[in-house]
Steps between C-alpha positions, in 0.01 A plus 500: 500500500140478390304806392314498833827495693643781285189710563531440874865603489418823313232594752716414801794691349275804454394463862861483618588806287214692659294533182211296647346469843438167668126530441551582129731201458247278679221613268721459194596141584174398664673415827464616859721773641654240731606289198642808327711576809621138501593516129675835544708368789590185307605689187707743704680215679530236227441685175265402215562127564268530800201530266570168324311209655737244648328204328527649151613234253437206733259221422235444769569201723156351431528535121484188284826385345539523122531121486165451676335757275622310194363172638161660566482640148595165346235321706236757406581460133465120517175334393439362848473844665388723214165579671651555846532840664851628590392515867489119497875491443595697810 
């Protein structure tokens, strides 16, 4: 878990334990009361795993492949394209 996710879990756990109110938790995390209620319900049903984003660790579908990045860098380093902007390679 990231530090942000750990902080969210601590605040939501305090809310579940009755140490914080919904409005206090909302102010603490900078979220709406509706989002706090959603997080509380999710943590109660699924545990701390609910707070971890489902795409964590995945590479975006539109990201350039490592092979293409290497080709772009090699072209940029060549004499022919040394004055070109990286935007020209996209």
